[in-house]
N, C-alpha and C positions, 0 to 999 in steps of 0.2 A: 843635296838638292832634291826635294820631293816634287815630283811632276804632278801638275794639275792635268790629269788625263783628259778631262772633258774639254778644256781649253786647247790642249795640245792636239787632240784629234779633230777638232772642229774644221780646220782648213782642209783636212784629208776627206772629211765627210762632204764638204762643199765640192771638192775636186771630183770625187766619184759621182756625185749627183749631176754635176755639170757635164762631165765626160759621157756618162750614160745617156743623158739627154741628147747630146750631140750625135752619138752613134745611132740612136733611135730616129733622130731627125734625118740622118744620112740614109738610113734604111727606107724611110718614107719618100725621100727624094728619088731614090732608085726606083721604087714602086711607081711613082708618078711619071717618071721618064719612060717607062715601058721597057727598060733594060732588065737584064737578069739581076736579081737582088742577091748580092754576095753575103748579106748579113741575115742569119737565121734568127739569132737572139742575142741579147746583151744583158750581162749581169754585172753588178758592181758590189764591192765590199771594202770595208776598212778593217784592216787586221785587228783582231781583238787585243786588248791590253795584255792579257796573259801570253799570247803568242808573240807579241812585240818583246816582252821581257825575256821570254825563253830564247828567242833568236838573238837578242842583244847579248845575253850571257854566253850563248853558244859561239857567237862570232866575236866576242870581246869588244863590243861596241859600247863606247861611253854614252851615258844618257844624254849628255849635252850635244853629242854628234849624231843623234838619231835621225834628224831631218836631212842630213847630208850623206849618211852611210847606209841607211836602210831604204832601199828603193821600192819596196813593195808594201808599204803601209797602206797606200791607196792602190786598189787593184780593179781593173776592168777586164772582163772576159767577153770576147766576141766569138760567137759560134757561127760556123759556116757549114755548108754542105760539102763543098769540094776544096781540094788543095789549091787549085787555081784561084779560088775566091780569096784565100788567105793572102796570096802574093798581090792580088789586085788591091786589097784593103791596105796592105803595107805601103804600096805606092801612093794611095790616097792620103794616108796619114803623113807620110814624108813631105808631101806638098802643102800641108796645112800651115797657116801662119799664126794660129792661136795656141800652138804648142811647139816644143822643140824636141826632136828625137835625139837622145844623147847616147843610146846604146841599143844594139839589136843582137838578139840571140836566136839563130835559126836552128831549132831542134827538129826541124822537118828534114832539111838536107843533112843535118848532123844529129841523127837520132841518138838518144842516150842509150847506154848499155841495157837499161831496164825496158827499152821499147817505147819510152816516153817521147812523144812528138808534139810540138807546139811552136808557135812563133812568138817571141817575147820582145817587146819594145819598152825600153825605159825612157820615159819622157819627163821633161820639165814643163810644168803647167802653171801659168800665172793666175792665181786665184785672188779675187778682190775681197778684202776684208775691211771692217770698219777702220782698222789701224793702217790700211793701205794694202798694196799688192805684196803677196808672198809667193815665192817660187816653190812649188811642191813637186817632189819626185813621185812618179806613179808608174805602175807597170801595166801595160796592156798585153794580154795574152790572146792570141788569135789561133783558133784550132777548129778542126772539123768535129762533128758530133761523135764520130767514131774515135777520134783522138781523145776527146773528153771522157768517153767511156773508160778507156784504158787509164788515163791520168787519174781518174777518180779511184779506180781499183788500186793503182800503184800507190797513191797517197795513203789509202787505208792500210795497205800492206806495210808501208814504211813507218807509219806512225802508230798503228794499232799493234802490230806484231813485232816491231823493233828488230827487223832482220831475220826473224824466225818465221818464215812464211809457211802457212798451212798448205797441205797438199791440194 
Protein backbone atom coordinates (compact mmCIF):
# COMPACT_ATOMS: atom_id res chain seq x y z
CA UNK A 1 0.00 0.00 0.00
CA UNK A 2 1.50 3.31 -1.08
CA UNK A 3 0.60 6.15 1.26
CA UNK A 4 -0.77 9.41 -0.13
CA UNK A 5 1.20 11.49 2.36
CA UNK A 6 -0.54 14.77 1.55
CA UNK A 7 -3.96 13.29 2.37
CA UNK A 8 -2.64 11.31 5.34
CA UNK A 9 -0.99 14.36 6.96
CA UNK A 10 -3.87 16.80 6.34
CA UNK A 11 -5.82 15.94 9.55
CA UNK A 12 -2.57 16.27 11.54
CA UNK A 13 -1.94 19.71 10.03
CA UNK A 14 -5.49 20.76 10.93
CA UNK A 15 -5.00 19.41 14.45
CA UNK A 16 -1.76 21.32 15.08
CA UNK A 17 -3.23 24.50 13.63
CA UNK A 18 -6.35 24.27 15.79
CA UNK A 19 -4.50 23.32 18.97
CA UNK A 20 -1.94 26.09 18.54
CA UNK A 21 -4.77 28.57 18.07
CA UNK A 22 -6.47 27.30 21.26
CA UNK A 23 -3.30 27.75 23.33
CA UNK A 24 -2.69 31.23 21.94
CA UNK A 25 -6.30 32.09 22.76
CA UNK A 26 -5.78 30.72 26.30
CA UNK A 27 -2.67 32.90 26.60
CA UNK A 28 -4.75 35.95 25.60
CA UNK A 29 -7.44 34.99 28.10
CA UNK A 30 -4.86 34.92 30.92
CA UNK A 31 -3.55 38.35 29.85
CA UNK A 32 -7.04 39.85 29.84
CA UNK A 33 -7.85 38.36 33.25
CA UNK A 34 -4.89 40.14 34.85
CA UNK A 35 -3.55 36.84 36.17
CA UNK A 36 -0.01 35.56 35.76
CA UNK A 37 0.29 34.23 32.20
CA UNK A 38 1.75 30.70 32.33
CA UNK A 39 2.23 30.47 28.56
CA UNK A 40 5.35 32.13 27.15
CA UNK A 41 5.01 30.82 23.59
CA UNK A 42 3.42 28.05 21.54
CA UNK A 43 4.81 26.22 18.53
CA UNK A 44 3.33 23.42 16.45
CA UNK A 45 4.66 20.98 13.92
CA UNK A 46 3.68 17.93 11.93
CA UNK A 47 6.42 15.30 11.87
CA UNK A 48 8.01 15.26 8.40
CA UNK A 49 7.35 12.22 6.19
CA UNK A 50 11.01 11.12 6.40
CA UNK A 51 10.92 11.19 10.22
CA UNK A 52 7.66 9.24 10.27
CA UNK A 53 9.14 6.55 8.01
CA UNK A 54 12.37 6.37 10.05
CA UNK A 55 10.45 6.01 13.33
CA UNK A 56 8.02 3.55 11.75
CA UNK A 57 10.97 1.33 10.73
CA UNK A 58 12.80 1.75 14.04
CA UNK A 59 9.72 0.82 16.08
CA UNK A 60 8.40 -1.81 13.64
CA UNK A 61 5.10 0.02 13.15
CA UNK A 62 3.06 -1.10 10.18
CA UNK A 63 2.04 1.67 7.81
CA UNK A 64 -1.65 0.81 8.24
CA UNK A 65 -1.28 1.29 12.06
CA UNK A 66 0.46 4.67 11.96
CA UNK A 67 -2.57 6.63 13.12
CA UNK A 68 -2.99 4.51 16.27
CA UNK A 69 0.61 3.57 17.11
CA UNK A 70 2.53 6.80 16.44
CA UNK A 71 1.43 9.40 18.98
CA UNK A 72 3.60 12.33 17.94
CA UNK A 73 2.86 12.92 14.27
CA UNK A 74 1.07 16.07 15.45
CA UNK A 75 3.04 17.99 18.07
CA UNK A 76 2.47 21.12 20.13
CA UNK A 77 5.13 22.66 22.35
CA UNK A 78 4.13 25.12 25.03
CA UNK A 79 6.91 27.14 26.65
CA UNK A 80 6.62 28.48 30.17
CA UNK A 81 8.88 30.51 32.43
CA UNK A 82 8.42 28.47 35.60
CA UNK A 83 7.90 24.82 36.55
CA UNK A 84 4.73 25.74 38.46
CA UNK A 85 3.32 27.13 35.19
CA UNK A 86 3.72 23.69 33.61
CA UNK A 87 1.68 21.94 36.27
CA UNK A 88 -0.94 24.72 36.16
CA UNK A 89 -1.34 24.19 32.40
CA UNK A 90 -1.54 20.41 32.79
CA UNK A 91 -4.51 20.93 35.14
CA UNK A 92 -6.18 23.27 32.63
CA UNK A 93 -5.67 20.75 29.81
CA UNK A 94 -7.05 17.86 31.89
CA UNK A 95 -10.30 19.81 32.43
CA UNK A 96 -10.90 20.63 28.75
CA UNK A 97 -13.89 19.04 27.04
CA UNK A 98 -12.57 19.46 23.47
CA UNK A 99 -9.81 16.84 23.82
CA UNK A 100 -9.08 13.75 25.87
CA UNK A 101 -5.81 13.15 27.70
CA UNK A 102 -4.92 9.49 27.22
CA UNK A 103 -1.39 9.42 28.64
CA UNK A 104 0.91 11.63 30.69
CA UNK A 105 4.69 11.43 31.02
CA UNK A 106 6.20 13.63 33.70
CA UNK A 107 9.88 13.95 32.82
CA UNK A 108 10.18 16.81 35.31
CA UNK A 109 9.50 14.74 38.43
CA UNK A 110 11.12 11.76 36.66
CA UNK A 111 14.05 13.36 34.86
CA UNK A 112 15.68 11.24 32.16
CA UNK A 113 19.26 10.06 32.68
CA UNK A 114 20.37 12.56 30.01
CA UNK A 115 19.00 15.46 32.05
CA UNK A 116 15.99 15.88 29.75
CA UNK A 117 12.99 17.42 31.49
CA UNK A 118 9.56 18.14 30.04
CA UNK A 119 5.91 17.23 30.60
CA UNK A 120 4.31 15.23 27.78
CA UNK A 121 0.60 14.68 27.28
CA UNK A 122 -0.72 12.33 24.63
CA UNK A 123 -4.17 13.47 23.65
CA UNK A 124 -6.97 12.36 21.38
CA UNK A 125 -8.34 15.31 19.43
CA UNK A 126 -11.50 15.18 17.31
CA UNK A 127 -10.74 17.04 14.09
CA UNK A 128 -13.56 17.86 11.69
CA UNK A 129 -12.96 16.92 8.06
CA UNK A 130 -15.11 16.90 4.93
CA UNK A 131 -15.55 13.15 5.39
CA UNK A 132 -16.57 13.65 9.04
CA UNK A 133 -14.85 13.58 12.40
CA UNK A 134 -11.50 11.82 12.83
CA UNK A 135 -9.80 11.17 16.16
CA UNK A 136 -6.16 12.27 15.95
CA UNK A 137 -3.44 11.38 18.44
CA UNK A 138 -1.21 14.35 19.25
CA UNK A 139 1.56 15.10 21.71
CA UNK A 140 1.64 18.25 23.81
CA UNK A 141 5.04 19.01 25.34
CA UNK A 142 5.15 21.60 28.10
CA UNK A 143 8.49 22.85 29.36
CA UNK A 144 10.33 25.89 30.60
CA UNK A 145 12.64 27.91 28.38
CA UNK A 146 15.64 26.45 30.25
CA UNK A 147 14.37 22.89 29.76
CA UNK A 148 13.92 23.63 26.07
CA UNK A 149 17.52 24.84 25.80
CA UNK A 150 18.78 21.52 27.16
CA UNK A 151 16.29 19.45 25.10
CA UNK A 152 17.49 21.17 21.92
CA UNK A 153 21.14 20.38 22.70
CA UNK A 154 20.32 16.80 23.74
CA UNK A 155 18.35 16.23 20.51
CA UNK A 156 21.29 17.49 18.43
CA UNK A 157 23.71 15.27 20.33
CA UNK A 158 21.53 12.17 19.97
CA UNK A 159 20.75 12.60 16.28
CA UNK A 160 23.81 14.42 14.92
CA UNK A 161 26.51 12.56 16.81
CA UNK A 162 24.79 9.13 17.20
CA UNK A 163 26.05 8.58 20.74
CA UNK A 164 29.62 9.85 20.18
CA UNK A 165 29.27 13.17 21.95
CA UNK A 166 31.88 15.88 21.38
CA UNK A 167 33.76 17.28 24.37
